[in-house]
Each structure stands twice: as C-alpha cells, then as structure tokens.
N, CA, C and O atoms as a Maestro MAE file, in Angstrom:
{
 s_m_m2io_version
 :::
 2.0.0
}

f_m_ct {
 s_m_title
 :::
 protein
 m_atom[288] {
  # First column is atom index #
  i_m_mmod_type
  r_m_x_coord
  r_m_y_coord
  r_m_z_coord
  i_m_residue_number
  s_m_chain_name
  s_m_pdb_residue_name
  s_m_pdb_atom_name
  i_m_atomic_number
  :::
  1 25 120.912 146.554 136.687 1 A "UNK " " N  " 7
  2 3 121.552 148.056 135.903 1 A "UNK " " CA " 6
  3 2 122.228 147.575 134.586 1 A "UNK " " C  " 6
  4 15 122.980 146.604 134.512 1 A "UNK " " O  " 8
  5 25 121.857 148.393 133.549 2 A "UNK " " N  " 7
  6 3 122.227 147.947 132.276 2 A "UNK " " CA " 6
  7 2 123.437 149.248 132.008 2 A "UNK " " C  " 6
  8 15 123.596 150.291 132.641 2 A "UNK " " O  " 8
  9 25 124.145 148.734 130.874 3 A "UNK " " N  " 7
  10 3 124.956 149.661 130.444 3 A "UNK " " CA " 6
  11 2 124.571 151.255 130.324 3 A "UNK " " C  " 6
  12 15 125.176 152.269 130.672 3 A "UNK " " O  " 8
  13 25 123.168 151.018 129.612 4 A "UNK " " N  " 7
  14 3 122.727 152.698 129.486 4 A "UNK " " CA " 6
  15 2 122.647 153.111 130.735 4 A "UNK " " C  " 6
  16 15 123.275 154.136 131.000 4 A "UNK " " O  " 8
  17 25 121.901 152.472 131.786 5 A "UNK " " N  " 7
  18 3 122.006 153.422 133.006 5 A "UNK " " CA " 6
  19 2 123.226 153.851 133.529 5 A "UNK " " C  " 6
  20 15 123.293 154.806 134.303 5 A "UNK " " O  " 8
  21 25 124.239 153.183 133.141 6 A "UNK " " N  " 7
  22 3 125.715 153.824 133.752 6 A "UNK " " CA " 6
  23 2 126.145 154.966 133.026 6 A "UNK " " C  " 6
  24 15 127.026 155.714 133.451 6 A "UNK " " O  " 8
  25 25 125.385 155.173 131.633 7 A "UNK " " N  " 7
  26 3 125.760 156.300 130.617 7 A "UNK " " CA " 6
  27 2 125.076 157.459 131.312 7 A "UNK " " C  " 6
  28 15 125.650 158.547 131.362 7 A "UNK " " O  " 8
  29 25 123.816 157.274 131.878 8 A "UNK " " N  " 7
  30 3 122.946 158.300 132.415 8 A "UNK " " CA " 6
  31 2 123.359 158.953 133.988 8 A "UNK " " C  " 6
  32 15 122.579 159.650 134.637 8 A "UNK " " O  " 8
  33 25 124.795 158.559 134.461 9 A "UNK " " N  " 7
  34 3 125.085 158.665 135.764 9 A "UNK " " CA " 6
  35 2 125.601 160.070 135.730 9 A "UNK " " C  " 6
  36 15 126.596 160.254 135.028 9 A "UNK " " O  " 8
  37 25 124.997 161.283 136.489 10 A "UNK " " N  " 7
  38 3 125.413 162.599 136.479 10 A "UNK " " CA " 6
  39 2 126.421 163.271 137.085 10 A "UNK " " C  " 6
  40 15 126.763 164.427 136.839 10 A "UNK " " O  " 8
  41 25 127.071 162.254 138.179 11 A "UNK " " N  " 7
  42 3 128.028 162.699 138.765 11 A "UNK " " CA " 6
  43 2 128.893 161.818 139.314 11 A "UNK " " C  " 6
  44 15 128.403 160.694 139.420 11 A "UNK " " O  " 8
  45 25 130.384 161.959 139.834 12 A "UNK " " N  " 7
  46 3 131.008 160.772 140.411 12 A "UNK " " CA " 6
  47 2 130.417 159.973 141.516 12 A "UNK " " C  " 6
  48 15 130.389 158.747 141.618 12 A "UNK " " O  " 8
  49 25 129.907 160.954 142.400 13 A "UNK " " N  " 7
  50 3 128.931 160.502 143.617 13 A "UNK " " CA " 6
  51 2 127.985 159.709 143.371 13 A "UNK " " C  " 6
  52 15 127.917 158.715 144.093 13 A "UNK " " O  " 8
  53 25 127.067 159.867 142.400 14 A "UNK " " N  " 7
  54 3 126.008 159.279 141.669 14 A "UNK " " CA " 6
  55 2 126.462 157.745 141.149 14 A "UNK " " C  " 6
  56 15 125.700 156.779 141.200 14 A "UNK " " O  " 8
  57 25 127.693 157.702 140.695 15 A "UNK " " N  " 7
  58 3 128.245 156.410 140.032 15 A "UNK " " CA " 6
  59 2 128.671 155.579 141.189 15 A "UNK " " C  " 6
  60 15 128.502 154.360 141.182 15 A "UNK " " O  " 8
  61 25 129.222 156.213 142.186 16 A "UNK " " N  " 7
  62 3 129.873 155.449 143.503 16 A "UNK " " CA " 6
  63 2 128.539 154.999 144.057 16 A "UNK " " C  " 6
  64 15 128.546 153.883 144.575 16 A "UNK " " O  " 8
  65 25 127.120 155.822 144.040 17 A "UNK " " N  " 7
  66 3 126.248 155.363 144.891 17 A "UNK " " CA " 6
  67 2 125.920 153.984 144.253 17 A "UNK " " C  " 6
  68 15 125.919 152.930 144.889 17 A "UNK " " O  " 8
  69 25 125.598 154.121 142.722 18 A "UNK " " N  " 7
  70 3 125.108 153.048 142.160 18 A "UNK " " CA " 6
  71 2 126.275 151.760 142.034 18 A "UNK " " C  " 6
  72 15 125.971 150.589 141.807 18 A "UNK " " O  " 8
  73 25 127.313 152.144 142.186 19 A "UNK " " N  " 7
  74 3 128.485 150.874 142.154 19 A "UNK " " CA " 6
  75 2 128.232 150.242 143.693 19 A "UNK " " C  " 6
  76 15 128.183 149.032 143.918 19 A "UNK " " O  " 8
  77 25 128.095 151.201 144.617 20 A "UNK " " N  " 7
  78 3 127.932 150.578 146.032 20 A "UNK " " CA " 6
  79 2 126.457 149.806 146.106 20 A "UNK " " C  " 6
  80 15 126.425 148.822 146.845 20 A "UNK " " O  " 8
  81 25 125.420 150.111 145.511 21 A "UNK " " N  " 7
  82 3 123.985 149.422 145.541 21 A "UNK " " CA " 6
  83 2 124.375 148.059 144.823 21 A "UNK " " C  " 6
  84 15 123.902 147.016 145.275 21 A "UNK " " O  " 8
  85 25 125.205 148.027 143.742 22 A "UNK " " N  " 7
  86 3 125.451 147.002 143.022 22 A "UNK " " CA " 6
  87 2 125.986 145.841 143.592 22 A "UNK " " C  " 6
  88 15 125.644 144.673 143.412 22 A "UNK " " O  " 8
  89 25 127.229 146.497 144.597 23 A "UNK " " N  " 7
  90 3 127.946 145.521 145.264 23 A "UNK " " CA " 6
  91 2 126.890 144.802 146.306 23 A "UNK " " C  " 6
  92 15 126.638 143.597 146.285 23 A "UNK " " O  " 8
  93 25 126.342 145.715 147.183 24 A "UNK " " N  " 7
  94 3 125.605 145.200 148.059 24 A "UNK " " CA " 6
  95 2 124.437 144.114 147.550 24 A "UNK " " C  " 6
  96 15 124.087 143.141 148.216 24 A "UNK " " O  " 8
  97 25 123.949 144.445 146.346 25 A "UNK " " N  " 7
  98 3 123.116 143.219 145.666 25 A "UNK " " CA " 6
  99 2 123.854 142.154 145.495 25 A "UNK " " C  " 6
  100 15 123.282 141.110 145.811 25 A "UNK " " O  " 8
  101 25 125.090 142.033 145.047 26 A "UNK " " N  " 7
  102 3 125.724 140.659 144.733 26 A "UNK " " CA " 6
  103 2 126.387 140.241 146.028 26 A "UNK " " C  " 6
  104 15 126.764 139.071 145.967 26 A "UNK " " O  " 8
  105 25 126.641 140.827 147.160 27 A "UNK " " N  " 7
  106 3 127.158 140.468 148.296 27 A "UNK " " CA " 6
  107 2 125.850 139.628 148.850 27 A "UNK " " C  " 6
  108 15 126.108 138.508 149.291 27 A "UNK " " O  " 8
  109 25 124.360 140.089 148.874 28 A "UNK " " N  " 7
  110 3 123.345 139.392 149.133 28 A "UNK " " CA " 6
  111 2 123.231 138.131 148.453 28 A "UNK " " C  " 6
  112 15 123.153 137.048 149.033 28 A "UNK " " O  " 8
  113 25 123.226 138.291 147.274 29 A "UNK " " N  " 7
  114 3 123.024 137.042 146.352 29 A "UNK " " CA " 6
  115 2 124.204 135.921 146.592 29 A "UNK " " C  " 6
  116 15 123.877 134.745 146.434 29 A "UNK " " O  " 8
  117 25 125.403 136.189 146.924 30 A "UNK " " N  " 7
  118 3 126.376 135.516 147.340 30 A "UNK " " CA " 6
  119 2 126.020 134.952 148.857 30 A "UNK " " C  " 6
  120 15 126.259 133.774 149.120 30 A "UNK " " O  " 8
  121 25 125.632 135.544 149.516 31 A "UNK " " N  " 7
  122 3 125.339 135.046 151.050 31 A "UNK " " CA " 6
  123 2 124.321 134.204 150.889 31 A "UNK " " C  " 6
  124 15 124.514 133.155 151.503 31 A "UNK " " O  " 8
  125 25 123.030 134.257 150.143 32 A "UNK " " N  " 7
  126 3 122.063 133.522 150.036 32 A "UNK " " CA " 6
  127 2 122.604 132.164 149.186 32 A "UNK " " C  " 6
  128 15 122.191 131.073 149.579 32 A "UNK " " O  " 8
  129 25 123.378 132.203 148.209 33 A "UNK " " N  " 7
  130 3 124.010 130.962 147.717 33 A "UNK " " CA " 6
  131 2 124.740 130.125 148.683 33 A "UNK " " C  " 6
  132 15 124.604 128.908 148.806 33 A "UNK " " O  " 8
  133 25 125.680 131.034 149.488 34 A "UNK " " N  " 7
  134 3 126.323 130.351 150.563 34 A "UNK " " CA " 6
  135 2 125.549 129.565 151.655 34 A "UNK " " C  " 6
  136 15 126.077 128.536 152.078 34 A "UNK " " O  " 8
  137 25 124.387 129.940 152.135 35 A "UNK " " N  " 7
  138 3 123.347 129.534 152.934 35 A "UNK " " CA " 6
  139 2 122.736 128.014 152.246 35 A "UNK " " C  " 6
  140 15 122.677 126.922 152.812 35 A "UNK " " O  " 8
  141 25 122.423 128.277 151.193 36 A "UNK " " N  " 7
  142 3 121.865 127.348 150.383 36 A "UNK " " CA " 6
  143 2 122.827 125.936 150.311 36 A "UNK " " C  " 6
  144 15 122.501 124.769 150.530 36 A "UNK " " O  " 8
  145 25 123.852 126.387 150.003 37 A "UNK " " N  " 7
  146 3 125.057 125.363 149.804 37 A "UNK " " CA " 6
  147 2 125.422 124.712 151.057 37 A "UNK " " C  " 6
  148 15 125.610 123.495 151.065 37 A "UNK " " O  " 8
  149 25 125.545 125.440 152.161 38 A "UNK " " N  " 7
  150 3 126.088 125.062 153.648 38 A "UNK " " CA " 6
  151 2 125.593 123.563 153.755 38 A "UNK " " C  " 6
  152 15 126.501 122.748 153.923 38 A "UNK " " O  " 8
  153 25 124.168 123.009 153.678 39 A "UNK " " N  " 7
  154 3 123.971 121.903 154.071 39 A "UNK " " CA " 6
  155 2 124.933 120.707 153.425 39 A "UNK " " C  " 6
  156 15 125.443 119.799 154.080 39 A "UNK " " O  " 8
  157 25 125.025 120.852 152.419 40 A "UNK " " N  " 7
  158 3 125.995 120.089 151.290 40 A "UNK " " CA " 6
  159 2 127.090 119.909 151.877 40 A "UNK " " C  " 6
  160 15 127.496 118.748 151.831 40 A "UNK " " O  " 8
  161 25 127.856 120.797 152.532 41 A "UNK " " N  " 7
  162 3 129.213 120.651 152.895 41 A "UNK " " CA " 6
  163 2 129.360 120.180 154.293 41 A "UNK " " C  " 6
  164 15 130.460 120.155 154.844 41 A "UNK " " O  " 8
  165 25 128.405 119.854 154.798 42 A "UNK " " N  " 7
  166 3 128.167 119.100 156.340 42 A "UNK " " CA " 6
  167 2 127.931 117.477 155.912 42 A "UNK " " C  " 6
  168 15 127.037 116.872 156.505 42 A "UNK " " O  " 8
  169 25 128.391 117.070 155.320 43 A "UNK " " N  " 7
  170 3 128.330 115.565 155.054 43 A "UNK " " CA " 6
  171 2 128.940 114.876 156.174 43 A "UNK " " C  " 6
  172 15 128.359 114.044 156.871 43 A "UNK " " O  " 8
  173 25 130.395 115.343 156.342 44 A "UNK " " N  " 7
  174 3 131.028 114.539 157.452 44 A "UNK " " CA " 6
  175 2 130.167 114.477 158.889 44 A "UNK " " C  " 6
  176 15 130.199 113.542 159.689 44 A "UNK " " O  " 8
  177 25 129.308 115.844 159.025 45 A "UNK " " N  " 7
  178 3 128.786 115.683 160.369 45 A "UNK " " CA " 6
  179 2 127.668 114.738 160.179 45 A "UNK " " C  " 6
  180 15 127.367 114.044 161.150 45 A "UNK " " O  " 8
  181 25 127.025 114.606 159.113 46 A "UNK " " N  " 7
  182 3 125.777 113.627 158.671 46 A "UNK " " CA " 6
  183 2 126.343 112.399 159.001 46 A "UNK " " C  " 6
  184 15 125.746 111.827 159.915 46 A "UNK " " O  " 8
  185 25 127.472 111.714 158.465 47 A "UNK " " N  " 7
  186 3 128.130 110.620 158.703 47 A "UNK " " CA " 6
  187 2 128.342 110.305 160.103 47 A "UNK " " C  " 6
  188 15 128.244 109.164 160.555 47 A "UNK " " O  " 8
  189 25 128.731 111.676 161.008 48 A "UNK " " N  " 7
  190 3 129.093 110.985 162.345 48 A "UNK " " CA " 6
  191 2 127.735 110.688 163.184 48 A "UNK " " C  " 6
  192 15 127.584 109.752 163.969 48 A "UNK " " O  " 8
  193 25 126.791 111.671 162.855 49 A "UNK " " N  " 7
  194 3 125.576 111.118 163.401 49 A "UNK " " CA " 6
  195 2 124.864 110.021 163.114 49 A "UNK " " C  " 6
  196 15 124.084 109.506 163.915 49 A "UNK " " O  " 8
  197 25 125.132 109.508 161.723 50 A "UNK " " N  " 7
  198 3 124.333 108.183 161.566 50 A "UNK " " CA " 6
  199 2 125.092 107.532 160.797 50 A "UNK " " C  " 6
  200 15 124.974 107.530 159.572 50 A "UNK " " O  " 8
  201 25 126.061 106.831 161.518 51 A "UNK " " N  " 7
  202 3 127.133 106.030 160.596 51 A "UNK " " CA " 6
  203 2 126.420 104.516 160.030 51 A "UNK " " C  " 6
  204 15 126.747 103.999 158.962 51 A "UNK " " O  " 8
  205 25 125.544 104.027 160.834 52 A "UNK " " N  " 7
  206 3 124.958 102.747 160.334 52 A "UNK " " CA " 6
  207 2 124.179 103.071 159.169 52 A "UNK " " C  " 6
  208 15 124.250 102.233 158.271 52 A "UNK " " O  " 8
  209 25 123.292 104.296 158.911 53 A "UNK " " N  " 7
  210 3 122.674 104.572 157.838 53 A "UNK " " CA " 6
  211 2 123.557 104.999 156.909 53 A "UNK " " C  " 6
  212 15 123.264 104.679 155.757 53 A "UNK " " O  " 8
  213 25 124.547 105.624 157.057 54 A "UNK " " N  " 7
  214 3 125.649 105.924 155.852 54 A "UNK " " CA " 6
  215 2 126.393 104.674 155.419 54 A "UNK " " C  " 6
  216 15 126.698 104.531 154.235 54 A "UNK " " O  " 8
  217 25 126.696 103.765 156.333 55 A "UNK " " N  " 7
  218 3 127.307 102.410 155.713 55 A "UNK " " CA " 6
  219 2 126.264 101.736 155.061 55 A "UNK " " C  " 6
  220 15 126.630 101.138 154.049 55 A "UNK " " O  " 8
  221 25 125.025 101.652 155.350 56 A "UNK " " N  " 7
  222 3 124.275 100.945 154.591 56 A "UNK " " CA " 6
  223 2 123.611 101.528 153.073 56 A "UNK " " C  " 6
  224 15 122.994 100.857 152.246 56 A "UNK " " O  " 8
  225 25 123.942 102.938 153.010 57 A "UNK " " N  " 7
  226 3 123.478 103.666 151.888 57 A "UNK " " CA " 6
  227 2 124.938 103.421 151.073 57 A "UNK " " C  " 6
  228 15 124.959 103.343 149.845 57 A "UNK " " O  " 8
  229 25 125.874 103.335 151.710 58 A "UNK " " N  " 7
  230 3 126.985 103.122 150.658 58 A "UNK " " CA " 6
  231 2 127.201 101.791 150.230 58 A "UNK " " C  " 6
  232 15 127.738 101.599 149.140 58 A "UNK " " O  " 8
  233 25 126.841 100.820 150.972 59 A "UNK " " N  " 7
  234 3 126.899 99.325 150.700 59 A "UNK " " CA " 6
  235 2 125.894 98.949 149.585 59 A "UNK " " C  " 6
  236 15 126.267 98.316 148.597 59 A "UNK " " O  " 8
  237 25 124.493 99.385 149.776 60 A "UNK " " N  " 7
  238 3 123.354 99.673 148.886 60 A "UNK " " CA " 6
  239 2 123.862 100.073 147.488 60 A "UNK " " C  " 6
  240 15 123.795 99.245 146.579 60 A "UNK " " O  " 8
  241 25 124.394 101.371 147.262 61 A "UNK " " N  " 7
  242 3 124.821 101.917 146.329 61 A "UNK " " CA " 6
  243 2 125.829 101.348 145.662 61 A "UNK " " C  " 6
  244 15 125.751 101.164 144.447 61 A "UNK " " O  " 8
  245 25 126.972 100.977 146.431 62 A "UNK " " N  " 7
  246 3 127.793 99.728 145.751 62 A "UNK " " CA " 6
  247 2 127.488 98.219 145.084 62 A "UNK " " C  " 6
  248 15 128.120 97.469 144.341 62 A "UNK " " O  " 8
  249 25 126.160 98.176 145.758 63 A "UNK " " N  " 7
  250 3 125.696 96.953 145.058 63 A "UNK " " CA " 6
  251 2 124.753 97.197 143.790 63 A "UNK " " C  " 6
  252 15 124.752 96.380 142.869 63 A "UNK " " O  " 8
  253 25 124.010 98.256 143.768 64 A "UNK " " N  " 7
  254 3 123.325 98.792 142.827 64 A "UNK " " CA " 6
  255 2 124.054 98.943 141.502 64 A "UNK " " C  " 6
  256 15 123.600 98.565 140.422 64 A "UNK " " O  " 8
  257 25 125.300 99.568 141.704 65 A "UNK " " N  " 7
  258 3 126.035 99.858 140.786 65 A "UNK " " CA " 6
  259 2 126.737 98.535 140.265 65 A "UNK " " C  " 6
  260 15 126.713 98.297 139.057 65 A "UNK " " O  " 8
  261 25 127.243 97.834 140.978 66 A "UNK " " N  " 7
  262 3 128.017 96.576 140.600 66 A "UNK " " CA " 6
  263 2 126.794 95.881 139.854 66 A "UNK " " C  " 6
  264 15 127.050 95.465 138.724 66 A "UNK " " O  " 8
  265 25 125.597 95.712 140.296 67 A "UNK " " N  " 7
  266 3 124.578 94.907 139.288 67 A "UNK " " CA " 6
  267 2 124.422 95.564 138.146 67 A "UNK " " C  " 6
  268 15 124.316 94.885 137.126 67 A "UNK " " O  " 8
  269 25 124.376 96.879 138.058 68 A "UNK " " N  " 7
  270 3 123.846 97.499 136.725 68 A "UNK " " CA " 6
  271 2 125.419 97.548 135.719 68 A "UNK " " C  " 6
  272 15 125.354 97.612 134.492 68 A "UNK " " O  " 8
  273 25 126.475 97.514 136.303 69 A "UNK " " N  " 7
  274 3 127.623 97.492 135.343 69 A "UNK " " CA " 6
  275 2 128.135 96.124 135.318 69 A "UNK " " C  " 6
  276 15 129.049 95.939 134.515 69 A "UNK " " O  " 8
  277 25 127.797 95.234 135.936 70 A "UNK " " N  " 7
  278 3 128.432 93.679 135.900 70 A "UNK " " CA " 6
  279 2 128.264 93.138 134.233 70 A "UNK " " C  " 6
  280 15 127.361 93.489 133.474 70 A "UNK " " O  " 8
  281 25 129.276 92.293 133.943 71 A "UNK " " N  " 7
  282 3 129.074 92.042 132.473 71 A "UNK " " CA " 6
  283 2 128.428 90.244 132.505 71 A "UNK " " C  " 6
  284 15 129.020 89.235 132.122 71 A "UNK " " O  " 8
  285 25 127.417 90.330 132.942 72 A "UNK " " N  " 7
  286 3 126.800 88.810 132.871 72 A "UNK " " CA " 6
  287 2 125.790 88.858 131.798 72 A "UNK " " C  " 6
  288 15 125.148 87.849 131.508 72 A "UNK " " O  " 8
  :::
 }
 m_bond[287] {
  # First column is bond index #
  i_m_from
  i_m_to
  i_m_order
  :::
  1 1 2 1
  2 2 3 1
  3 3 4 2
  4 3 5 1
  5 5 6 1
  6 6 7 1
  7 7 8 2
  8 7 9 1
  9 9 10 1
  10 10 11 1
  11 11 12 2
  12 11 13 1
  13 13 14 1
  14 14 15 1
  15 15 16 2
  16 15 17 1
  17 17 18 1
  18 18 19 1
  19 19 20 2
  20 19 21 1
  21 21 22 1
  22 22 23 1
  23 23 24 2
  24 23 25 1
  25 25 26 1
  26 26 27 1
  27 27 28 2
  28 27 29 1
  29 29 30 1
  30 30 31 1
  31 31 32 2
  32 31 33 1
  33 33 34 1
  34 34 35 1
  35 35 36 2
  36 35 37 1
  37 37 38 1
  38 38 39 1
  39 39 40 2
  40 39 41 1
  41 41 42 1
  42 42 43 1
  43 43 44 2
  44 43 45 1
  45 45 46 1
  46 46 47 1
  47 47 48 2
  48 47 49 1
  49 49 50 1
  50 50 51 1
  51 51 52 2
  52 51 53 1
  53 53 54 1
  54 54 55 1
  55 55 56 2
  56 55 57 1
  57 57 58 1
  58 58 59 1
  59 59 60 2
  60 59 61 1
  61 61 62 1
  62 62 63 1
  63 63 64 2
  64 63 65 1
  65 65 66 1
  66 66 67 1
  67 67 68 2
  68 67 69 1
  69 69 70 1
  70 70 71 1
  71 71 72 2
  72 71 73 1
  73 73 74 1
  74 74 75 1
  75 75 76 2
  76 75 77 1
  77 77 78 1
  78 78 79 1
  79 79 80 2
  80 79 81 1
  81 81 82 1
  82 82 83 1
  83 83 84 2
  84 83 85 1
  85 85 86 1
  86 86 87 1
  87 87 88 2
  88 87 89 1
  89 89 90 1
  90 90 91 1
  91 91 92 2
  92 91 93 1
  93 93 94 1
  94 94 95 1
  95 95 96 2
  96 95 97 1
  97 97 98 1
  98 98 99 1
  99 99 100 2
  100 99 101 1
  101 101 102 1
  102 102 103 1
  103 103 104 2
  104 103 105 1
  105 105 106 1
  106 106 107 1
  107 107 108 2
  108 107 109 1
  109 109 110 1
  110 110 111 1
  111 111 112 2
  112 111 113 1
  113 113 114 1
  114 114 115 1
  115 115 116 2
  116 115 117 1
  117 117 118 1
  118 118 119 1
  119 119 120 2
  120 119 121 1
  121 121 122 1
  122 122 123 1
  123 123 124 2
  124 123 125 1
  125 125 126 1
  126 126 127 1
  127 127 128 2
  128 127 129 1
  129 129 130 1
  130 130 131 1
  131 131 132 2
  132 131 133 1
  133 133 134 1
  134 134 135 1
  135 135 136 2
  136 135 137 1
  137 137 138 1
  138 138 139 1
  139 139 140 2
  140 139 141 1
  141 141 142 1
  142 142 143 1
  143 143 144 2
  144 143 145 1
  145 145 146 1
  146 146 147 1
  147 147 148 2
  148 147 149 1
  149 149 150 1
  150 150 151 1
  151 151 152 2
  152 151 153 1
  153 153 154 1
  154 154 155 1
  155 155 156 2
  156 155 157 1
  157 157 158 1
  158 158 159 1
  159 159 160 2
  160 159 161 1
  161 161 162 1
  162 162 163 1
  163 163 164 2
  164 163 165 1
  165 165 166 1
  166 166 167 1
  167 167 168 2
  168 167 169 1
  169 169 170 1
  170 170 171 1
  171 171 172 2
  172 171 173 1
  173 173 174 1
  174 174 175 1
  175 175 176 2
  176 175 177 1
  177 177 178 1
  178 178 179 1
  179 179 180 2
  180 179 181 1
  181 181 182 1
  182 182 183 1
  183 183 184 2
  184 183 185 1
  185 185 186 1
  186 186 187 1
  187 187 188 2
  188 187 189 1
  189 189 190 1
  190 190 191 1
  191 191 192 2
  192 191 193 1
  193 193 194 1
  194 194 195 1
  195 195 196 2
  196 195 197 1
  197 197 198 1
  198 198 199 1
  199 199 200 2
  200 199 201 1
  201 201 202 1
  202 202 203 1
  203 203 204 2
  204 203 205 1
  205 205 206 1
  206 206 207 1
  207 207 208 2
  208 207 209 1
  209 209 210 1
  210 210 211 1
  211 211 212 2
  212 211 213 1
  213 213 214 1
  214 214 215 1
  215 215 216 2
  216 215 217 1
  217 217 218 1
  218 218 219 1
  219 219 220 2
  220 219 221 1
  221 221 222 1
  222 222 223 1
  223 223 224 2
  224 223 225 1
  225 225 226 1
  226 226 227 1
  227 227 228 2
  228 227 229 1
  229 229 230 1
  230 230 231 1
  231 231 232 2
  232 231 233 1
  233 233 234 1
  234 234 235 1
  235 235 236 2
  236 235 237 1
  237 237 238 1
  238 238 239 1
  239 239 240 2
  240 239 241 1
  241 241 242 1
  242 242 243 1
  243 243 244 2
  244 243 245 1
  245 245 246 1
  246 246 247 1
  247 247 248 2
  248 247 249 1
  249 249 250 1
  250 250 251 1
  251 251 252 2
  252 251 253 1
  253 253 254 1
  254 254 255 1
  255 255 256 2
  256 255 257 1
  257 257 258 1
  258 258 259 1
  259 259 260 2
  260 259 261 1
  261 261 262 1
  262 262 263 1
  263 263 264 2
  264 263 265 1
  265 265 266 1
  266 266 267 1
  267 267 268 2
  268 267 269 1
  269 269 270 1
  270 270 271 1
  271 271 272 2
  272 271 273 1
  273 273 274 1
  274 274 275 1
  275 275 276 2
  276 275 277 1
  277 277 278 1
  278 278 279 1
  279 279 280 2
  280 279 281 1
  281 281 282 1
  282 282 283 1
  283 283 284 2
  284 283 285 1
  285 285 286 1
  286 286 287 1
  287 287 288 2
  :::
 }
}
C-alpha cells in the first residue's frame, strides 16, 4: 500500500479496513520470520541431543582458529 493509496480512501471505515489488512500482512510476515528463526534458538537442545558431536565441533573450531591466528 502506497501513500497515494491512503489519499484515495473514501471513508473512515475504508481506512480502518485498509489498516486492518496491513496489520494482518505484517503479522503473517512476522510469524514466518519467527518460524524461520526458531531452529536457531534451539541450540541448547541440539547440544543436549549431541554432546559428543558438539564437543568435537567446538574443539575442531578452536584448533582451526588457533592455527589460523598463531604467530609462527
């Protein structure tokens, strides 16, 4: 909805309807974003389910970073 579309609203009821539609679209968009980001917030559960894999990944990342940034 553009600002020009707002200028063409014929009544307060139509403006409220347009506003309600815009709110519904924003709500749906936010719900999709939340669903997309939800798995990223479950890292603690992933660690609980795979402690050995997590420890191995952390060790490997630390080793690689240490090798990259060592001053030899």
